[in-house]
N, C-alpha and C positions, 0 to 999 in steps of 0.2 A: 619522286616527282608527283605532281597533282594537276589536275585540269584547272586551268587559270588563264586569265588574260595577260599577256606578257608584252604587248605592244600595239601599236596602230600604224598601218600602212596605207590607209584610205587616201591620204593626200598625194601618194605617189601614182595613183591611177589616173589617167585621163579618161573620163567617163564615156566620152564619144568612142574612143579607141577600144575601151573595154567592151562596150556594147557591140561594137563591130566584131570582136573576137567571139563573144558569146553568141552572137546571132549566127556566125559561120558554123558553130558546133551543131546547130539545128539542122544543118544541110547534110551531116554525115551520121553514119551508124557508129555509136560507141560500143565499147566492150560491155556487154551485159553480164554482169558477175554477181556472185553471191546469191543465186536464185533462191537457195534454202534460207537465207538470212532476211530476205525482203518480201514483203506483200506489197504489190504495186510494181514500180519499175525503177531501178537503179542503173544508170548508164555511167561507165567509167571511161575517161579519155586520157591515156597515159601520154605524158610529156616527156618525162625522162624515166628510164628504167634500165634493166641489166644490159640489154643488147640494142636499145634504140628501137625496139619493135613496137609499133603503135597499136597492134592488135594483142599484146601481151599484157593481160590484166592480173596476172598471178604474181604472188610474191615468192621470193626464193633468196636463200642466202648466197652472197658472192663476195668476192674481194674487188676493191676499186670504186671508182665513181660511176654514177649514172650517166647513161648516154642519151642525147637528145633523140626523140623520135620524129618522124616526118610532119607531125601535127604542129611542130613548133613554127614552121614556116607560115602558117596561117594565123597562128596565135602569137604573133610577134610582139604585141604590146605586154601581154602577160608574161612571156618569156623575158622581155627586157627588164620588167619590175623585179622578177625573180633573180636575175642574174646581177642586177644592181643591189640587191638587198642582202643576198646570202652568199656564203662561200660553198660553191657547188662541189668542190672536191670531197665534201662530207655527205653529199646527198646520195640517196639510194634509190628513191622513187619520188616522182612528182606527177600528180594526177588532178584532174578535175572530176568531182562526183556530182552527177545531176540526179538528185532524188525528185522524181516526178510528183505531180500533184496527187494527193490522196495516198502517198506511199509511206510505209513504216519499215525501218530497219530493225529487226528483232533484237533483243538484248543478247550481247555477245561480248567476248573479249577479242582483241585484235592480236595478230602475229602468232596464232596458234601453230601455223605451218612453218614458222622460223624457229631457229635455235636460240636466238636472242631477240629481245624486243628492240625496237627502233625508237627514236625520238620523233613524235608526230606533231606537226604544226597545222592547224586549220586556219584558212583565210577565207571568209565569206565573200564571194564575189557578186552574188545575187541572192537575196533572201527576202524573207517577209515575216511578220510578227507570228504567224501560225506555223512556222518551221522552228521545232524544238529540239533541244539536245538534252538527254537524260543520263546521268551516271549514278553511281551507288549513293550518292549524297543529295544531289540537287537537279533541278531542271533549269535550263537556260535558253534564252534566245540569243544566238550569236549574230551580232549585227555586222553590217558591210565594213569591211576594212579592219576589223579587230584581228589581231594576231593571238590565236589561242594555242596554248600548250595542252596537248591531249594525252592523258594517261591511259594507254590502251590495255594495261593490266586490269583496269576497272571494267566492271560489266557496265555496258552503255547501251543506248538506244536513241533512235532519231526518228522523228515523225514529221511529215509535211502535210498539214490540213488545208493548205490553201489550194488555189485553182491555178497555181504557176509553179514553175520549177524552182527547186533550191540548188544553187550551184556553189560548192566550196572548192577552193584550191587546197589540195592535201599534199604536204611535203614530209618525207620521211628521211631522217639523217641518222648517221652512225651514232649509237647511243653512248660511245665512250667518249664523245667530244662533248665538253661543257657547253650548255645551251648559248652562253653569251658569245662563245667563239664561233657560233654558226652565222652571226650577223656580220655582214660587211658594212652595212649602214646602221650604226648604232643609234641614230635618231628614231628608228622605228621600234626601238625597245622601250619606249615610254607610253604606256597605256593612256588613252584619251579619256576613257570613262570607266566606271565601275561595271562589273558584269550585270546583265539584266536577268535577275533570278525570277523564276515564276512560282507564285505560292501554289501550295498544294493542301488539301484537307486530309485530316486523319483517317486512317484506315480502320473501321470499326469491326466488331465481331459479327454484326449483321451483314457487312460487306463480305467477310470470309465465308459466311453461310451461304450467300448468294453465289459466290465464286465456285464453291464446291458443288452447288446444285447443278453445275454444268455437267455433271456425271451422267445426268438423265438424257442428255442429248449428244454427247460426244460419240464419234465413231471414227473408224479408220478413215472415212472419206472427208470429214470435216476437221480433223485434228490440227490442220494448218490454221484454219480460221479461228479455232479455240485458242491457239497460241497467240494469235494477233490480237483477239479480245483481251486476253490476260496482259499482253504487252502494253496495251494503251492504258490500262488501269494505273500504271506506274506514273504516268504523265499528269494525272489529277489527284492521286492519293499519295501520301508519304510512305512509299514502300520502296525497298531496294529492288530493282528490276530483276535481279538474279533469283528472287523468290518465286518468280512466275513459273519456273521449271519444277520447284517443289510443288507448288499448287497443281501443275499439270500431272505430276506423279501421284498425288493424292486422288485427283479427279479420275485418273485412269484406274487406280486401285479400287475405287469405289464401284467401278463397272464390273469387276471380276473378269474382265476379257484380257487374257494373257497377251494377245496381239497388241492391243492398245497400250497395255502396261510396258511392254517391250519397246514399242515406238516411243513412248513418252521418254523412257531412259535414254534412248539413242538421241533424241532431239536435245536433251539437256547435256550430254556429253559432247555433242557436236559444237554447241554454242560456248559452253563454259570450259571445256577442255579437261575438267577434273571435278570430282565430287566436292561440293561446298559443305563441309561438315559443320561449320559454323552457323549455318542458316537456321532460322526459327521456323518450323513447318507451319505454324499457324499464322505467322506474319504480323503478330500482334505484340506490342509493349503492354505488359499487364498493369504497369503503373500508370500509364497515360492513355491506354486504349488506342495507341497508334504505334506504327512502326518507325523506328528511328535508324 
């Protein structure tokens, strides 16, 4: 599986009804989750989950189909589009992720708490050109109505540099079911456009030197801010976002502070789940002076 556009669903939304649904979300408190993964604010609104509990934002393994939460009564248009488009018997979770203005979701892998990965689909409901998605290969802007297949096994990150929220409908399905069998409405499986890829510059040795110089200012009190700075580099430079945790460990080691070194190791394990032996510590491709 890879991250790619697999369809278009924008024409199934009535924009007036969709706006009504999304405006209603502003009147309630979402589930504030993943606090260690984000800098800023990410609110999660569960629409379907294990027990139909609108306050349950956690992932867990279970047998059977997802149950509607009470939020579906107010988000009736979004619910209808989902029900008309997908076979819900294979669905495990459905949520709206609201990444607030200026927020950054740090590089991570999905489903580390589950025994098996799920098949995840992203559908942007409200977005802007400054809301970007990054995986190990490319940076994209996901546009309204596009249906994206998302490979959660890849390290990825999201940033919203705008002054408005970025809202995505996130659907998780049983990974044993072929992707084409998830769609009730096959007309939505035809992409309307090619992905909007965002160009990045090469990462240079000078960049690496500047990154490692953060060892002069890092402390136990600002390590989260340092991780955020490193994370944002991947959106403008051609670098695998997983490498920021190698950089963090190098920066921590240069301080000689055992507490900071231990904290950097814990942060890496939390986000990636296991040691990435294939990572290049310097982040540089020696033949091209860039990271590929």
